[in-house]
C-alpha positions in Angstrom: 13.8 38.2 -109.4 12.1 41.3 -108.0 9.9 42.2 -110.9 9.0 45.7 -109.7 12.7 46.6 -109.6 13.8 44.8 -112.8 10.9 45.0 -115.3 11.2 48.0 -117.5 11.7 48.7 -121.2 15.1 49.8 -122.4 15.3 53.5 -121.9 16.8 56.3 -123.9 16.8 56.7 -127.7 19.6 54.3 -128.7 19.6 51.4 -131.2 18.3 48.9 -128.6 15.9 51.4 -126.9 12.2 50.8 -126.6 11.7 54.2 -128.2 13.3 53.0 -131.4 11.8 49.4 -131.4 8.1 49.8 -130.6 6.4 49.7 -134.0 4.4 46.5 -133.1 3.0 48.2 -130.0 2.2 51.3 -132.0 0.2 49.3 -134.5 -1.7 47.6 -131.7 -2.8 51.0 -130.3 -3.9 52.2 -133.7 -5.7 48.9 -134.3 -7.7 49.3 -131.1 -8.4 53.0 -131.6 -12.0 52.5 -132.6 -12.7 50.8 -129.3 -10.9 53.5 -127.4 -12.9 56.2 -129.2 -16.2 54.5 -128.7 -15.6 54.1 -124.9 -14.3 57.6 -124.3 -17.1 59.2 -126.4 -19.7 57.2 -124.5 -18.1 58.2 -121.1 -18.0 61.9 -122.0 -21.6 61.9 -123.2 -22.8 60.2 -120.0 -20.7 62.2 -117.5 -19.7 65.4 -119.1 -17.2 66.3 -116.4 -15.8 69.8 -116.2 -12.4 68.2 -115.3 -11.6 64.8 -116.7 -9.0 62.5 -115.1 -7.3 59.9 -117.4 -4.6 57.3 -116.5 -2.4 55.5 -118.9 -1.1 52.5 -117.0 2.1 50.9 -118.3 2.9 54.0 -120.4 6.6 53.2 -121.0 8.5 55.8 -122.9 9.1 56.8 -126.5 6.7 57.7 -129.4 3.9 55.5 -128.2 3.7 57.1 -124.8 1.5 60.0 -125.9 -0.3 58.2 -128.8 -3.2 56.8 -126.8 -3.4 60.0 -124.7 -3.7 62.0 -127.9 -6.5 59.8 -129.3 -8.4 60.1 -126.0 -8.1 63.9 -125.8 -9.0 64.3 -129.5 -12.1 62.2 -129.1 -13.3 64.1 -126.1 -12.6 67.4 -127.9 -14.6 66.4 -130.9 -17.5 65.2 -128.7 -17.6 68.4 -126.5 -17.7 70.5 -129.7 -20.6 68.5 -131.1 -22.4 69.0 -127.8 -21.4 72.7 -127.7 -19.7 72.2 -124.3 -16.9 74.2 -122.9 -13.6 72.2 -123.0 -12.9 70.3 -119.8 -9.7 70.5 -118.0 -7.5 67.5 -118.4 -5.5 65.7 -115.8 -3.3 63.0 -117.3 -1.6 60.4 -115.1 1.3 58.5 -116.7 2.1 55.3 -114.8 4.8 52.7 -115.0 7.2 50.9 -112.7 9.8 53.1 -110.9 12.7 52.3 -113.3 10.8 53.4 -116.3 12.4 56.2 -118.3 10.2 59.0 -117.1 12.9 61.5 -118.0 12.5 60.9 -121.7 8.7 61.3 -121.4 8.9 64.7 -119.7 11.6 66.0 -122.0 9.1 65.6 -124.9 6.1 66.8 -123.0 6.3 70.5 -124.0 6.3 69.6 -127.7 3.3 67.3 -127.2 1.3 70.0 -125.3 2.1 72.5 -128.1 0.8 70.0 -130.6 -2.4 69.6 -128.7 -2.9 73.4 -128.5 -2.4 73.8 -132.2 -4.5 70.9 -133.3 -7.4 71.3 -130.9 -7.6 75.0 -131.6 -9.1 77.9 -129.5 -11.0 77.1 -126.4 -9.0 73.9 -125.7 -8.9 73.4 -121.9 -5.7 73.3 -119.9 -3.9 69.9 -119.8 -1.9 68.8 -116.7 0.5 65.8 -116.7 1.8 63.8 -113.7 4.1 60.8 -113.4 2.8 58.0 -111.1 5.6 55.5 -110.6 4.5 52.2 -109.1 2.9 48.9 -109.8 -0.7 48.9 -111.0 -1.2 45.8 -108.8 -1.3 48.3 -106.0 -3.4 51.4 -105.4 -2.1 54.3 -107.4 -4.5 57.2 -107.0 -7.2 58.5 -104.6 -10.6 57.0 -104.3 -13.1 57.9 -107.1 -10.6 60.2 -108.8 -10.4 58.7 -112.3 -12.8 58.8 -115.2 -11.0 56.7 -117.7 -8.1 54.2 -117.7 -6.2 53.0 -120.7 -3.6 50.2 -120.8 -1.9 48.6 -123.8 0.5 45.6 -123.7 1.1 45.8 -120.0 -1.3 43.6 -118.1 0.2 40.4 -119.4 3.2 41.2 -117.2 2.8 39.6 -113.8 3.6 41.1 -110.4 6.0 38.2 -109.8 7.4 35.1 -111.3 4.9 32.3 -110.4 5.9 30.0 -107.5 7.0 26.9 -109.4 7.2 23.6 -107.5 8.3 21.8 -110.7 11.3 22.9 -112.9 10.3 24.4 -116.2 13.3 22.6 -117.7 14.8 24.2 -120.8 12.0 26.8 -121.0 11.6 30.4 -120.0 7.8 30.5 -120.5 5.0 28.0 -121.1 5.6 25.5 -123.9 4.4 22.0 -124.8 7.2 20.6 -122.6 6.2 22.6 -119.5 4.9 20.4 -116.7 1.2 20.8 -115.8 2.1 22.3 -112.5 4.0 25.1 -114.2 1.0 25.9 -116.4 -1.3 25.9 -113.3 1.1 28.2 -111.4 1.2 30.7 -114.2 -2.6 30.7 -114.6 -3.1 31.1 -110.8 -0.7 34.1 -110.7 -2.5 35.8 -113.6 -5.9 35.3 -112.0 -4.6 36.7 -108.7 -3.0 39.7 -110.4 -5.7 40.6 -112.8 -8.4 40.4 -110.1 -6.3 42.6 -107.9 -5.9 45.1 -110.7 -9.7 45.3 -111.2 -10.4 45.7 -107.5 -8.0 48.6 -107.2 -9.2 50.4 -110.3 -12.8 50.0 -109.1 -11.8 52.0 -106.0 -10.1 54.7 -108.1 -12.7 55.1 -110.8 -15.8 57.3 -110.4 -19.2 55.5 -110.8 -19.7 55.1 -114.5 -16.0 55.4 -115.2 -14.5 53.2 -117.9 -11.4 51.3 -119.0 -10.0 49.9 -122.2 -7.4 47.3 -121.7 -5.4 45.6 -124.4 -3.4 42.5 -123.3 -1.0 40.4 -125.3 -3.0 37.1 -125.3 -4.1 34.2 -127.3 -7.3 32.9 -129.1 -6.6 29.2 -128.4 -7.5 27.4 -125.2 -4.1 25.8 -125.3 -1.6 27.7 -123.0 1.3 26.4 -125.0 0.0 27.2 -128.5 2.3 29.1 -130.9 0.1 32.2 -130.7 0.7 32.4 -127.0 4.4 32.1 -126.2 6.2 31.2 -129.4 8.3 34.3 -129.4 9.6 33.3 -125.9 10.1 29.7 -127.0 12.4 30.9 -129.7 14.3 33.0 -127.3 14.7 30.0 -125.0 16.1 28.1 -128.0 18.8 30.8 -128.3 19.6 30.6 -124.6 19.8 26.8 -124.9 22.3 27.1 -127.7 24.5 29.2 -125.3 24.1 26.5 -122.7 25.5 24.0 -125.3 28.4 26.3 -126.0 29.1 26.5 -122.2 28.4 30.2 -122.0 25.4 29.7 -119.7 25.0 27.2 -116.9 22.1 24.8 -117.5 20.9 25.3 -113.9 21.0 29.1 -114.5 18.7 28.7 -117.5 16.3 26.4 -115.7 15.9 28.9 -112.9 14.8 31.7 -115.3 11.2 32.2 -116.1 9.5 35.2 -117.8 6.9 36.9 -115.5 4.2 37.0 -118.2 0.9 35.3 -119.0 -1.0 35.7 -122.2 -4.7 35.1 -121.5 -7.6 34.1 -123.8 -10.7 36.3 -124.2 -12.7 33.7 -122.2 -10.3 33.9 -119.2 -10.5 37.8 -119.3 -14.3 37.6 -119.5 -14.5 35.2 -116.6 -12.3 37.2 -114.3 -14.1 40.5 -115.0 -17.5 38.9 -114.3 -16.2 37.2 -111.2 -14.7 40.3 -109.7 -18.1 42.0 -110.2 -17.3 45.7 -110.3 -17.5 46.2 -114.1 -19.7 45.4 -117.1 -18.2 44.4 -120.4 -19.0 46.6 -123.4 -16.7 45.0 -125.9 -14.3 42.0 -125.9 -12.3 41.3 -129.0 -9.2 39.4 -130.2 -7.1 40.8 -133.0 -3.7 40.0 -134.5 -0.6 41.9 -135.5 2.0 40.0 -137.6 5.5 39.7 -136.2 6.8 41.4 -139.3 4.8 44.6 -138.6 8.1 46.5 -138.9 9.3 44.7 -142.0 7.1 46.7 -144.4 8.8 49.9 -143.1 12.3 48.8 -142.2 12.8 45.4 -143.8 14.7 42.5 -142.2 11.8 41.1 -140.2 13.9 38.7 -138.0 16.3 41.5 -136.9 13.4 43.9 -136.1 11.5 41.3 -134.0 14.7 40.5 -132.2 15.3 44.2 -131.5 11.8 44.7 -130.4 12.1 41.8 -127.9 15.5 43.0 -126.8 14.0 46.4 -125.9 11.5 44.5 -123.8 13.4 41.6 -122.3 17.0 42.8 -122.0 16.7 44.2 -118.4 15.2 40.9 -117.3 18.0 38.9 -118.9 20.8 41.1 -117.6 19.5 40.9 -114.1 19.7 37.1 -114.2 22.5 36.2 -116.7 24.6 39.4 -116.6 25.5 41.7 -119.5 28.4 39.7 -121.0 26.2 37.2 -123.0 23.5 39.6 -124.2 24.8 40.5 -127.6 25.4 36.8 -128.3 21.9 35.8 -127.2 20.3 38.3 -129.5 22.6 37.4 -132.4 21.4 33.8 -132.1 17.9 34.9 -131.6 17.9 37.0 -134.8 19.1 33.9 -136.8 16.4 31.7 -135.3 13.6 34.3 -135.9 14.7 34.9 -139.5 14.6 31.2 -140.3 11.2 30.8 -138.5 9.6 33.8 -140.2 10.8 32.6 -143.6 8.8 29.4 -143.1 5.8 30.3 -140.9 3.1 33.0 -140.6 3.6 34.4 -137.1 1.5 36.9 -135.3 0.8 38.4 -131.9 -2.7 38.1 -130.6 -4.2 41.0 -128.7 -7.1 40.7 -126.3 -8.9 44.0 -125.9 -11.7 44.5 -123.3 -13.8 47.7 -122.9 -15.5 47.8 -119.5 -17.6 50.3 -117.4 -17.7 50.6 -113.6 -21.1 49.6 -112.3 
């Protein structure tokens, strides 16, 4: 699997699109808003740039795309007014992998810019937007060109599926039946990728620049705990049912692994300190229940299934083909509904706010 080519959220605005199935991710951005506001207010107070460059890495598409950007700009505008400063110019870089639905983003850009002008009022500086397609595990922007980097629910995705010597039989992610070598390979890949990410951003950020990164993670030290990969474990259960029905070959399932790693706060802290370019301002773990959409739309199992479909469908189609997708998510919905009726399930979010030395 060539992750750079395959990994992207479902585009468009249809029933299975990310745009219509991203309420959990929205709640995570709103939950971490105080950390973002604190970091950007501190940055502006220290640097007061006349032109401020901001990157949203892993921006995806849909209603969440401009949510964090709005909060960042709004915070800066409030701070510059309190300091009686002229509004800075804004350069916003929207980054995701090349197959991201950038068209949907830029179709809605004019409405977003008009919203900014109305809500920020007279004197608000010009705001420029650019698309930056590419992997954030590579260099994206010129040296010392960025002031602030935001990323939410993106850095748990790995640059590649880990090199597995042992077969992760019957699983598509880490579970309590995964061999120790599989766990070690996933951890090693995350360590390599996250360290690379930090190194490249250290080159792109100005001295004193900052980042707020929120990663789907876990609180437990146990890599196979339910707060880590349980949502994938239930998807693998659905896929295994299709193996039993003869719709998927067992060998085909055994060769499929999700390129994702959910780190603990301790792992994130260790890697930031080991890389050495940044100091940690805040490091927190929070939770969002799987049924985050249920209070608005009802039918929690279906909504979680749709959320996961918007995220995972391109990966599944690339490996198994399109023919079985509806059947997979029909089974998955049944499994999720039963699980959520019996258990309290939640996603864990690890958020780290860091400054460049």
